[in-house]
C-alpha positions as protocol buffer text, in pm:
chain_id: "A"
residue {
  index: 1
  type: MET
  ca { x: 116 y: -1937 z: -800 }
}
residue {
  index: 2
  type: ALA
  ca { x: 319 y: -1942 z: -447 }
}
residue {
  index: 3
  type: GLY
  ca { x: 139 y: -2001 z: -174 }
}
residue {
  index: 4
  type: GLY
  ca { x: -151 y: -2187 z: -328 }
}
residue {
  index: 5
  type: LYS
  ca { x: -381 y: -2152 z: -576 }
}
residue {
  index: 6
  type: ASN
  ca { x: -647 y: -1951 z: -419 }
}
residue {
  index: 7
  type: ARG
  ca { x: -401 y: -1732 z: -240 }
}
residue {
  index: 8
  type: LYS
  ca { x: -484 y: -1364 z: -278 }
}
residue {
  index: 9
  type: LEU
  ca { x: -241 y: -1165 z: -489 }
}
residue {
  index: 10
  type: ASN
  ca { x: -69 y: -924 z: -208 }
}
residue {
  index: 11
  type: ILE
  ca { x: 32 y: -566 z: -327 }
}
residue {
  index: 12
  type: ILE
  ca { x: 207 y: -245 z: -178 }
}
residue {
  index: 13
  type: ASP
  ca { x: 109 y: 79 z: -238 }
}
residue {
  index: 14
  type: LEU
  ca { x: 368 y: 357 z: -271 }
}
residue {
  index: 15
  type: PHE
  ca { x: 281 y: 716 z: -278 }
}
residue {
  index: 16
  type: ALA
  ca { x: -47 y: 660 z: -172 }
}
residue {
  index: 17
  type: GLY
  ca { x: -259 y: 948 z: -109 }
}
residue {
  index: 18
  type: VAL
  ca { x: -593 y: 887 z: 20 }
}
residue {
  index: 19
  type: GLY
  ca { x: -602 y: 492 z: -119 }
}
residue {
  index: 20
  type: GLY
  ca { x: -767 y: 537 z: -492 }
}
residue {
  index: 21
  type: ILE
  ca { x: -510 y: 281 z: -654 }
}
residue {
  index: 22
  type: SER
  ca { x: -543 y: 68 z: -338 }
}
residue {
  index: 23
  type: CYS
  ca { x: -954 y: 66 z: -328 }
}
residue {
  index: 24
  type: GLY
  ca { x: -953 y: -25 z: -691 }
}
residue {
  index: 25
  type: PHE
  ca { x: -705 y: -324 z: -638 }
}
residue {
  index: 26
  type: ALA
  ca { x: -883 y: -433 z: -316 }
}
residue {
  index: 27
  type: LYS
  ca { x: -1197 y: -424 z: -529 }
}
residue {
  index: 28
  type: ALA
  ca { x: -1049 y: -667 z: -772 }
}
residue {
  index: 29
  type: GLY
  ca { x: -982 y: -911 z: -512 }
}
residue {
  index: 30
  type: PHE
  ca { x: -612 y: -830 z: -402 }
}
residue {
  index: 31
  type: ARG
  ca { x: -465 y: -779 z: -71 }
}
residue {
  index: 32
  type: VAL
  ca { x: -332 y: -454 z: 37 }
}
residue {
  index: 33
  type: LEU
  ca { x: -52 y: -532 z: 284 }
}
residue {
  index: 34
  type: SER
  ca { x: 77 y: -193 z: 335 }
}
residue {
  index: 35
  type: ALA
  ca { x: 98 y: 172 z: 211 }
}
residue {
  index: 36
  type: ASN
  ca { x: 365 y: 467 z: 219 }
}
residue {
  index: 37
  type: GLU
  ca { x: 251 y: 813 z: 232 }
}
residue {
  index: 38
  type: TYR
  ca { x: 475 y: 1107 z: 318 }
}
residue {
  index: 39
  type: LYS
  ca { x: 195 y: 1328 z: 434 }
}
residue {
  index: 40
  type: ALA
  ca { x: 60 y: 1238 z: 793 }
}
residue {
  index: 41
  type: ASP
  ca { x: -295 y: 1458 z: 715 }
}
residue {
  index: 42
  type: ILE
  ca { x: -328 y: 1233 z: 402 }
}
residue {
  index: 43
  type: ALA
  ca { x: -194 y: 906 z: 573 }
}
residue {
  index: 44
  type: PHE
  ca { x: -471 y: 976 z: 827 }
}
residue {
  index: 45
  type: THR
  ca { x: -728 y: 955 z: 530 }
}
residue {
  index: 46
  type: TYR
  ca { x: -564 y: 671 z: 331 }
}
residue {
  index: 47
  type: LYS
  ca { x: -622 y: 476 z: 710 }
}
residue {
  index: 48
  type: LYS
  ca { x: -968 y: 598 z: 703 }
}
residue {
  index: 49
  type: ASN
  ca { x: -1027 y: 469 z: 400 }
}
residue {
  index: 50
  type: HIS
  ca { x: -820 y: 146 z: 447 }
}
residue {
  index: 51
  type: PRO
  ca { x: -826 y: 34 z: 840 }
}
residue {
  index: 52
  type: LYS
  ca { x: -675 y: -302 z: 787 }
}
residue {
  index: 53
  type: THR
  ca { x: -365 y: -174 z: 605 }
}
residue {
  index: 54
  type: LYS
  ca { x: -30 y: -82 z: 743 }
}
residue {
  index: 55
  type: MET
  ca { x: 43 y: 235 z: 662 }
}
residue {
  index: 56
  type: ILE
  ca { x: 382 y: 367 z: 701 }
}
residue {
  index: 57
  type: VAL
  ca { x: 426 y: 746 z: 714 }
}
residue {
  index: 58
  type: ASP
  ca { x: 754 y: 873 z: 615 }
}
residue {
  index: 59
  type: ASP
  ca { x: 1011 y: 967 z: 342 }
}
residue {
  index: 60
  type: ILE
  ca { x: 1019 y: 659 z: 112 }
}
residue {
  index: 61
  type: THR
  ca { x: 1418 y: 724 z: 100 }
}
residue {
  index: 62
  type: LYS
  ca { x: 1408 y: 610 z: 470 }
}
residue {
  index: 63
  type: VAL
  ca { x: 1197 y: 303 z: 461 }
}
residue {
  index: 64
  type: LYS
  ca { x: 1343 y: -32 z: 447 }
}
residue {
  index: 65
  type: SER
  ca { x: 1169 y: -297 z: 197 }
}
residue {
  index: 66
  type: THR
  ca { x: 1137 y: -516 z: 469 }
}
residue {
  index: 67
  type: ASP
  ca { x: 926 y: -225 z: 654 }
}
residue {
  index: 68
  type: PHE
  ca { x: 640 y: -321 z: 431 }
}
residue {
  index: 69
  type: LEU
  ca { x: 606 y: -668 z: 508 }
}
residue {
  index: 70
  type: ILE
  ca { x: 321 y: -748 z: 798 }
}
residue {
  index: 71
  type: ASN
  ca { x: 508 y: -1099 z: 850 }
}
residue {
  index: 72
  type: PRO
  ca { x: 885 y: -1181 z: 717 }
}
residue {
  index: 73
  type: SER
  ca { x: 689 y: -1481 z: 503 }
}
residue {
  index: 74
  type: ASP
  ca { x: 495 y: -1224 z: 301 }
}
residue {
  index: 75
  type: ILE
  ca { x: 521 y: -1241 z: -58 }
}
residue {
  index: 76
  type: VAL
  ca { x: 477 y: -912 z: -210 }
}
residue {
  index: 77
  type: ASP
  ca { x: 286 y: -985 z: -600 }
}
residue {
  index: 78
  type: VAL
  ca { x: 254 y: -603 z: -736 }
}
residue {
  index: 79
  type: VAL
  ca { x: 414 y: -303 z: -628 }
}
residue {
  index: 80
  type: VAL
  ca { x: 193 y: 20 z: -721 }
}
residue {
  index: 81
  type: GLY
  ca { x: 271 y: 374 z: -692 }
}
residue {
  index: 82
  type: GLY
  ca { x: 25 y: 702 z: -756 }
}
residue {
  index: 83
  type: PRO
  ca { x: 144 y: 995 z: -957 }
}
residue {
  index: 84
  type: PRO
  ca { x: 143 y: 1317 z: -799 }
}
residue {
  index: 85
  type: CYS
  ca { x: -180 y: 1485 z: -752 }
}
residue {
  index: 86
  type: GLN
  ca { x: -300 y: 1787 z: -922 }
}
residue {
  index: 87
  type: GLY
  ca { x: -203 y: 2055 z: -661 }
}
residue {
  index: 88
  type: PHE
  ca { x: 137 y: 1889 z: -649 }
}
residue {
  index: 89
  type: SER
  ca { x: 139 y: 1888 z: -1015 }
}
């Protein structure tokens, strides 16, 4: 594994909502580098749930992949994405 055998695996969370998927991955030992959510009020709640995670509040089509990194040397191991919430579907 790149970066050392004891390195936590890094994830980014797309369509993150309030952070349920990030919560599960964090509890499983992953490091949540960053997340993206379009709606500012929902992103605000995500930040309350995950204060150490970089939150990008924007349309995902306008976000560059490098925006998700905290440091240029960061390695993204897993990309997760939330399904639409019940109210949307």
